[in-house]
N, C-alpha and C positions, 0 to 999 in steps of 0.2 A: 503493499499500500503506499502512496506517495505521500510526502509530507503534506500535501495540498488536499489528498483526501482524507487524511486523518484530521486536518483543521476543518473540513466539512462533517466531518464524524461528530467532532466537538462541540461545534457551532452550529450547525445544522444547515440545510440546503435553503437558499432563498429562490423561489420558484420565478419565473419570467413573469414580469409585470403584468403583461397580457392575462395571464390566469386569472388575477384578483379582478382586473378589469371585466373579464367576461363571466366570472363565477355568479352564480344567481344570488349568493347571499351578499357579496360587496366586501366591504371592510368588517372584520370580523369583531373589533372592539366597539365599533359604533353599533353593531347589530345586539352585542351582549348588553352594552348598557342601555338599549332601547327594552331589551327584557326587563333587566333589574328595575329600571324606573316604573313598569307597571305590566307586571306579567301575566294579569289576566286579559289585558287589552291585547300584548302580544300574541296570546294564544287565541282569543278572537278572531285577529287578523287574519291568521293562518287558517282556522276553521272555515272563515267565510268565503275561503278560495273553494270549499265544495260544497255540495248542494246538499241542503238537509229538506226533509219533508215539513217538519216543524222547527224553527229556531230554538236555541236555549234560552231558558227562564234565568239561570245562572252559570257561569263558568265553571266555578269550583267550589264545591262542598268539602271541606276539610275537616272531618272529626277525626284526629290523630288516634291510631295509625289508617284509618280509612278513608278513602277519596272517592268520590263522584265528580266526573266531568260532564260538563255540557247538560246538565240537569234539565229536565223536562224536553230535550232535542228528541226529535225522531228521525231515524235515517234508514238505510240499508247499505251496505259497503257496497255489494255488488251494483247497484245504481252508480256509483262514483265511479267503480272500476268498467261498466261496460255502458250503461244506458246513455250516462253524459257523454260519452263520447260520439254517439250514433248520429248526433244533428250535427256533426262537425266534419272537419275535413279527416280526421281519423277513422270515420266510417270503414272505409277500407284499407286502412294502413294495417299494415302486419303486425298483430299482437303478439304470435308466438312462433318461433320456429325450434324445431325439434329433431335431432340426431340421435338415433337409435345406435345401441352396442354395434350392429352389424353396418352403419354407414347409412342405414336409411333415412329418408328426411319427410318431414311435413311442414306446411306454411298454414296458418290459420289466421284469417285477420279478425279486427275486432267484431264487426259485424257476425262472423261465421261464429266465432266464440260465445258472442251474445245469444245466438241461435241455440247451440248445442248446449248451453248451460241451462238455458229455459226448457228445453225437451227433457234433459235429464233431471231438472227439479219438478216438472210435470210427471214423469215417470216415478220419483220418489214421493209425490201426493198421493199418486195411484195406489201406492202401496200402505198409505195411512201414514206416514213420515209428517208431521207437524212442528210447530215453533215448540223450541225448548228439548225436543228429542235428542239424545247422543247418537252421532254416528259414527263408528269407527271405520276409517280410511286406511286400508294397508295396500299400498301399490308402489310400483316400480315410479321413476321419474319419468312419466309420459304424459302428453296432452289430456288422456282421460283422467288421470289424479287431478289435474288442476281443473277440468271441468267439474269434477265430483266435489272438490273443495267449496268451488263457487256456488254450486246448486244446494249444497247444504245451508250456506250462508243466505242463499237469495229466499230459502223458505224457512230461513229462522232457526233451522236446526243446528245444534251444536257441534262441530266437527272435533274429533280427535283422531289426529293422523298419527299413525305408528310406522316409523321408519322400516322399510320392507326388509331391511338386513337382520332387523330382531327375530329372535327364535320363538317356538310356540309358547313359552312360559310368560315371556316378556307381553306377548301380543295378549295372552289369556288375562293377565292381571289387569292390563289397560281396560280392556272391553268390561271386565268385572267391576273394577274400580267406578268407572264411568256410567256403568249400567247401560251400555249401548242396545239400542232394539235393532238396528241395522249394522251390518259389515259391508264393506265394497272394497273389491279385492281383485287382482289380476290373478290368471292361471299361472304366469311365470314370470320373471323378471329375467334380464340377461347380464352378464358379467364377464369380460374377457372372454368372449365367446361361447360360455357355457350357460344352461338353461337352468335356472334356479326355479325349484316348485315352490309356490306360494300357496296354492290351494289346498294341497295337504296339510300345511302347517294351521291354516284357517280352519280346516275340518276338525283338527284336533282343540284348537284354542277355543272354539265356541261350546264346548261342553260344559255343562252345568253354569251357561251365564243365561243373560235375559234376551240374546240376539232372536229375531224372529225371521229376518230373511237375510240371505248372503247374495250380494249382486257380484257376479263375475265377469270382469273384461277377459275375454277369451282371445289371446293374441296368437296361440300357436295351431300349427297344421300338423296333423288332423286336429282338429277342435277337442278342447277337453270336454269329456262327457260331465254332464250334471245330474246326478242321481237322486238327489234328495229334493222332496216338494218344495224346501223353503231358498233353493238356489233359482236365480233368476239370472239371464245373460243380459250385459250391460246394455248392448246395443239392442235386444228385444225389448228390453224398458223402454228405450226412445221411440218405438215405432211406432209411427201414426200420431206422434204426442204434439200438441199445439209449439209452435215456435216461440211463444211469450207467454211469460207468466208476470203478474204482477209482482213486485218484490215486498217481502212481508215487512208490514212497517214495524221497526224496532225500536225500543228506547235506546238512547245512548248508553245507558247503562246494562242493558240486555246480555248475556253472555254471547260470545263469537266463537270462541273454541276453547279446548282444554288441549294442553300441550305437556307431556308427561317429560321430566327431566331428573336424572339420577343424582343422588349425593354419592358420599363416600361409604356410606352406610343407611340400612332401612330401605323402605320400599321407595320406589319412584313416586315423585311428587306431580301432582296434575295441576299446572299453573293454568288459571283462569284468566282469560281476557275477553274485554267487553268491546262493543262495536263502536262507539263515538270515539273515545279516546284514542284507542287503537288506529282507529282509520287515520285519525289527525295526524298521529306521531309518525306513521310509517308513511305517508305522503308529505310530510315536512322534511324528513330526513333524506328522503330520495330525491327532493328538490334541491337542499340545501346542503347537505354532506356527501352526498354522491353527485351532485351538480348534474342533475337529469336534464337533458335538451330533447325538444321533440324529435331530432334526428337521431338520437343515439341508438345503438343496439347494445343493449345491456346484457352481460352473462354474468349471472352469481353461480358458482360452481357446486353450490351445497344442494342439498336434498330437501324436497319440503317435509319431510319428516323431522326436520329441526326448526326452531325459531328464524335462522338465517333464512330458510326456504319460504318460510310463512310472510315474513315482512319484506325480504328483498328479492324473491324470486316470483312471488304470486302479486299481494296487496300492493305494496309500495309501488313497483313499477306499472300497474294497470290503473292504479289511482292517477298517476301521472301521465299514463296515456303512451309509454313508450314502447318499442319493441323489445321484447325476452328471449334469450336464447336459453333453453335447456337442453340436457343429455343426458343418456346413459352412459356416455364413454365413460373409462377410467382414464387418468392423466397419462399413463404408460403402456397403454395397449390400443394398437398392434406395437407401438412403438412410442419412445418419449417425444415425438413430435405431433401427437393428434390433437392436442389443444392447439398449438400455435397454428396448425393448419386450419382449423376452426375459425381461429382469430381472423386469419386472412381470407377465409373464403366466406365468411359473414360479415366481414367487416365491422366487427366487434370493437367499440368505443369505449366502454366502461367493463374492466374485468375486476370480479369481486371474489376472492379466493383466500385459502388458508395458508398460513405460514409452513405448516406440514408439507403441503405441494411444492411451495417454492424451494425449500431443502430438498425435496425429491428431485427437484429439476436440477439443483445446483450439483446434486451428487452425479448425475449424468453429463453435467458439462453445458458448455454454449453452444456446441455444435449444432444441436437440435433447433433452438429458437433461432439460430443465425440461417437455417435453410427458409426461413418464411417472412414474408414481408408484415411486419408489425406496426406501420405505420399509423393504421387507423385508430389505433389506442391513443385516446386523451386523458383518461382516469385509472390508475391502478389502485385497487381497494385491498385492505387485508382484514380476516375477522377470524377469531376463535380463540386466539390465545396471542402472547406478546410478539410482535413482529422482531425479533432480535438484529441487532445493527448489519451482521454480515449478511442476513438473508434480504434486509433493507437494501445494501449496497447493490446486490445482485439482481434484485427484482427492479431497482429504479435504473441501473445501468443497462442491463442485459436486454432486459424486456421493454423498460421505458426509454431507452436509448438516453438516459439523462436529460430528458426534457418533460416527461409525463409525472405530474403530481402524484404521490403515495398518500391515501387516505386510510390510514391505520385505525380501525374501528375497535373501540371497547364498549361492551355492552352484554346482555344477558337475556335468557328466555324470558326472565322475570321482568326486565325493563321494557320487552317490546320493541323498543327501538335503541339507535345509537345514543351514546351517551356522553363520551369522550372520543375526541378524534383532533386531528390537525385538518382544518378546513382547508379547502381549495384556495389557493393565493397566499396563504399562511406560511411562514419559515418551517419545513419539516425538519425532525430532531430525529436521527436514528436511534431507536431504543425507546422512545416516547411516544405514548399513544397521542399526547396533544391536551388540549385542555377543553373543560366541559362546554358543549355546544348551547348557543344560545337557548334558553329555555329549560337549562338544567343548572343547578348550584352542586359540586362535588366540590370535597376537600380531602385532605391526609390528615387525619387526627389520631390521639392516641386512645386509651381504653375508655377515659372519662369524657371525651369528645373535645378536646383541646386541640386545636391546629398545629400541626408540626411544622419547624423550619424547613427552610429549603435544605436539601440533602439528607433529612432524617426520615427513616424508615416509619411508616405508620398505616392505620387501617383506612382503606378506601371507602368512603361515605358519600352517599347523595343527601342533600338538604332539602326537606320537603317533595311534595309531589310532583308528577308530571304525568301528561294526559294518557300514554300507553302503559303505564305501570300495572303490572298485574293486580287483579283485585282480591283474590284469594286462592289457596291452594284447595282445590276439589275435595270436599268433604272432611276438611281440616284446616278451620280456620286459627286455629292455635299455631298449627305450623308456620303460617303467613305471619302472624302478629311476631313471631321470633325474629323476623327479618328486620322491625322496627324497634323492639324493645331491649335489645344488645345494649345499645347505647341511644338514650331518650332522644327523640324527636330527628333522628338519624336512621335512614335506611344502610344498614351495613352489607354490603355487597359480598363479603368474604375473601376479598383480595388485599394482600398489603402493597403498598405503593409508596412512591415517593416524590417530591416535587423540586423542581430546579428553581432556579432565581425569577425565570420568566412566568413560572406557574404550570410548565408544561408537566404532566404526570407519567412517571413511568410505573407500569404495573410488574412488581417484583414477583407475583405469583399467587398462588392459593395460601391463605393463611394457614392451613394445614401442610403446606408444602416448605414451611420455614424449617430450616435446620439449625439448631444451637448448637455452637460450637464454644468451649470454654467461656460460656456467658456471651457469645458474640450472637447475633440472630442473621442469618444468610438465606437470602430468597434463592430456591432452585433456579430461577430463571437468569439470576445473576452469574452463577457457575457456569449455567449450561451456556449462556450467551458466550463467555470467555473461551470456553472449548470450541465452539463452533467459529468464532474468530480464527482458529488455526486452519491452514490452507487444505489440512488432509481430511477435515472432520465436516462431516454433511448434516448429522445430528446427533445430538446427545440428551441425555437423561441423568439427574442426579438423585440420590437419596440419601438419608442420614442412617447411619448403623450405630447402637448404641455403644458406647465407650465409657469403661470405669473411670478413665482420668480425665477425658474431654469432654463426657457428656454424649456427645457423638462425633462420629469421622463420616466423611462424604467417600462414597461409593459412585462411580461415574461409569454409564453405560454409553458405549460410542460406538455410531455408524461412520464408518470410512467413505471417502469419496472414491469413484472407480479409477483403480491404477494404484492405491495404497493399500497395504495389508497390515494387519495389526503385528506388533512386536514389542520387547522390553523397551527398547530405544525409544520408539516412538511414544509409548506411555509414559516415559522419563521425560520427553520432550514436551508433552502435553501438560504434564503435573507443572513442570517448569514455566509452562506458559500462562497458566492459570495464576502462580505464584507472582508471577511479572506483572500480570494485569490488574489483579484484586487483593494480592497480598497473602501472605504464608498463612493465615488463617483460612483460607478459602481452597487450600490445596487438597485435591482427592488423594484418599490415602490408598486407593485401589481404582485401576481402571479395567474396565472389560470391553472388550471388543466385539459386538453384535451384530448380525444381520438385519435386525428388526426391533423393535420397541412396542410394548403394547399400548394400544390407543382405543379411544372410543372411534365410533365409525364416522364422528365430524372431525376426527385428526388430533385430539387432544391427548398428549401423552400420559398413561395412567401409572404415576409414580407409586401409588399405593399397591398396586400389584407386584412391580418390582420389588418394594420394600416386604410385602408378604412373603413373597418366594424366599428372599434373603432370609426370612425371620422365623418360616415355617408357620406363618400366619392363615388365619381365614382372610381371604383378599376383599370380602364383602360383595356388594350387588356388582356382576359383570354383565349385565344385560345389556350395556351399552358397548362392550367389547368387540371390536374388530375380529372375526376368527377366533 
């Protein structure tokens, strides 16, 4: 790394002035001060850009720790995702581009998507589905999945999307907990050219549940047989159905969806989001954080089974009226160039992906993206975990050609929308997510809620409510209250963080990922980032192992870049590199070279699994683990 590059790494990148001038938000400080001056007016102006059947009586009703947003307002999110665009130039605009695992493609316009959603919604109504019913959706990333999700919202049914990579027990528990009346599934998904049977999983998962009907999207040939009288073909349900159905009039605080997220222990939590506030939050962040323009082709590489897919594959982009790309493809099949081929082929302008994918591409080298023309890209975004400086550098230089802003977003299933980031046009600092977006107040505090000084590690908190916040944990309101009662008046996110002198926030890692060595608190992300800075390392995970003298020692698990091989010499070199980067207290006592790391299907490293293996302990809930 050159001295100039190190200077950039320390002080941040200042993007071309044109980005600030062209961004939807404009100047960050001006927008943030406008929010602080009158928060309710700020959110009222955003909400007024959408259409409501009846406007609100009150912007916010805050009875700590419970909030209601846009009280008295009536709406339907699909009206704003679809109907609102049909009397504009977007009527025949491409809403959705899909590419399958086998390279097949489909293109659907806003008008066509509207009609298909209405037909399927009418089909659901014919089965007796009604407002408030819970409907479980267990499907791969296909247009039918999006049609099913929007159709549920159209009729006021509460969708419960379960990632199609989950097994029978995870699906069964989510169906039972939500008391779903219907399941919508596919006969199969495809991954790396292989067929993965989904229907047989559903057949077992619905035993001893409240499920009355199973709707099956049959993709394969010969067609999968439907044996049970409760099973219905997806497209048979749509036959001869009307191409229009009035959207159900929903109160702003009516439930929109339940999405389950797992903790380190215990059962998965059913995070409950409601109609009005979630609609406003996802629209706002697509427009002002991802800086969407009408001409954009937006590709979020997540799956709708996660909150990123809900907010930034489906609802947010459709509310804004942009073109979205979805795909079943995996990033390195049939080769590590498949994603870059799609960027070039479809003219992707906004790419939103996870650091784990970026580090995988780093491992394969620059030769793959260099084969393709990536000039269409104008925004690069990151989600899921901290974007370490080395991955930032690679993403910025190799994919963005040192001209494209990186929007590193921090948020959660529980928050519904982005909370902390570096907005387009503002100085980017590798390793730092950025500042709280206008509309959000974030801080780094101690256990009593006192603000930490710059450079001091503390607890990341959100002060006060925001529109897209979760309203409860399904069936367990006490579990919801725990987020707000650990430190009074603050939403405690569960992450450790540190601020710099400019107020930029760096996410250190989950509070339960802190390693205490000789009385010093070390975040796993700090040590992992130091390891990944080395030219031989593609990815790393570290854990603390109990030690009678120091309290804990560090063990590191390292994946090497192609062309490097593990050795005692390299392990010593990496240990020395960490010492010179972070100091002797952070030196790993042991380094193990591995081919893979345990991760969730959204790409987050499951350090507790590594620690449980080392300690011979129960790893807890593994329902979200890949393979």
